[in-house]
N, C-alpha and C positions, 0 to 999 in steps of 0.2 A: 112663541118659542124661537130662540135665536138660531139662525141658519148657520150651519157649519162654515168655518172659514174656508177660503179657497184652497189653501195648502192642505187642510184636513181632508177636503173633498178629493184632491189628487191622491192622497195617501190611500184612501178607501178604494178609489178606482183601481189603483195599481195593485192593491191587495186582492181585489176581486179578480182581476185578470190573472194574477199569479196563481190563485186557487183554481181557476178554470183550466189553465195549462197544466198544472200539477195533477189535477184529477184525470185529465186526458192521458198524461204520461203513465199514471198508475194503471189505468185501464189497459193501455197498450201492453204494459209488462205482464199483466195478468192474462189477457186474452190472446196475445200473439200479434205478430206484425201485420197480418193480413186483414185485420178487422177495420171497418170503416168508422167505428164508433168514436175513437179518440179525435180524429179530425173533425167530425161533426159536432162533438162537444165544444171544441174550440170555435168552430164556425158559428154555432148558434150563441154560445156564451159571450164571445167577444163582441159580436154585433149588437147585443143588447145595451152595450155601454152608450150607444148613441142616444138612447132614451134618457139616461142619466145626464148626459151633456145637454140635452134639450131642456130637461126639467130644471137643472141648475144654471142654465144659461152660461155654460162654459165658453170663454172667448175663442174666437176662430183661431187665433194664433196658437193656442195650446193644442187644439185639435190637429192643426197642420203639423206641428212639431211631433205630436204623437204618431201621426200617420207616416211621416218621414222616417222616424225611428223604427216603426213597425216594418216598413218596407225594407229597411236595411237588414233587420233581423231575419226577415223571410228570405231575402236573397242569400244571406250567409247560410241559412239552414238548407237552402236549395243545393248549394255546392258542398256544404259540410253538414250532413243531416244529424245534427246534435239534438234537435227537438223533433221527434217523430211526428207529432201532431201537426207540424207545419210543413213537413217534407213530402207527404203523399202516401198513398197506399199502393205499394208495388209499382209505382210509376213516377217518372220525373214530371213535375207539374209546377208551374208558376202561379197556381191558383191562389195561394196565400198572399203572394206579392200583389196580385191584382185586387184581391180583397181589401188589403190595406190601402192600396192606391185609390180605389173607388171611394172609400170613406173620405180621404183627403180631397179628392176632386169634387165630390158632391158638396162637401162642406164649404169649399172655396167658392163654389158657384152660388149656393143657396143660403148659407148660414146667416148672413147679415139681415136679409129681408124675408126669406121664406124657409126657415130652418126645417119646417115640417115636411117639405119635399125631400130634403136630404135624409130625414128620418125614414120617410116612406121607402125611398130607394134602398137604403141599407137594410131595413127590416124585411123587405121582399127577398133580398139576397140571403139574409140571415136565416129566416124561417122557411121561405118558399123553397129555395134551392137546397137548404139543409135537410128539411123533411122529405123532399122529393127523392133525394139520394138514399135516405134511410129506408123509406117505404119501397122505393123501386128495387133496392138491393135485397130487402128481406121478403117482400110480398109480391114483387113483380113477376107475374106468370105470363102476361101477354106481351111478348117481346116484339120489337120491330127495329128497323134500321132508319137512322136519320143522318144523311150525309156521311154514311159509313160508320156511324157511331151506334152502339147498342143502347137502346132505350126501352122503357116499359110503359104501357098504358097507365098502370097504377101510379108510377112516379110522375108522369106528365100531368095526370089529373090532380095529384096532390099539389104540384107546383101551381096549377091554375087556381085551385080552390083557396090555397093559403095566400097567394098573391092578391086575389080578389078580396078575401077577408081582411087582410092587413091594410090594403088600400082603403076599403070601406071604413075601417076603424079609425084610421088617422084622419081621413077627410071629414068624417062625421064629427070628430072631436073639434076640428078646426072650423068647419063651415056649417055644421048642423046637418040633420037628415033631410034629404030631398030625393026625388026621382033622378035628378041629374047626377047626384053623388053616386047613387046605385049604378047608373049606366056608365059613368066614368070609371068606377071601380071594376066593373065587368070588362070594359075595354082594356084597361091597364092589366088586369089579370090575364086575359087572353094573350096580350102582346108580350108580357113577361114570360109566359110559358112557351111562346114561340121562340123568343130569344134564347131561353135555356135549352130548347130542343135543338137548335141549329148551331149553337156555340161549341167550339172545340173545347177539350178539357182545359179548365183553368180560366180561359178568357171570359166565360160566362160570369165570373165574379166581378168583371168590369162592365160588360155589356148589359147585363140584367139590371143592376141598380141604376146605371146612368140612363138607360133607355126608359125604364119605368118611371123614374123621377121626372125626366124631361117631358114624357107624354102626359103625366098627371099635371104637371105645371101648365103645359099648353092647353089642355082641356079645361082646367079649372079657371085659368085667366080669360078664356074666351067664351065659356058657356055657363059660368056661375055668376 
């Protein structure tokens, strides 16, 4: 079967992203401005594009251009909140900007030789941080303070488990299954959850993916 042309691939990616943002905006209008759901739909939905880019071997230059464009849109939305799902939930936050920036930085560092580490970092941010926020807000009953920020045990455990599982999945696909992969995944999962725990609102979208990807790269290149 003939692979889609590069231009066709871009069209489908853009259409997918437009659907994700549109769905988030519709939910926002139906559920009200205080719900976390619209932002997390975008948070999780957009991050999954990195898998498409990895699978189709999209060139680094295109990823960087998309990251720059996304950063500009997020900055505009920060000052002029025309897209609610990018502008925050009852607070001013540059989280969406750092999200877009982290994808560009990770790709610039790893995409040519080790694209799977960029994918790993993005997916930990996408699913780990995204689900941790949802679980913590909806089911978090055991609250505690971390550097003055309100956290929940349920949310933090979700971050740890999802980060561990995502790291294990990616590294197993690339390197195969071994006890070293399981141990590395556990270390990365714990480290990612600590970064998310101590990061101020928004900056976790930069520190978590960069920190987890770098740690996974260091451990894999030295112990596998």
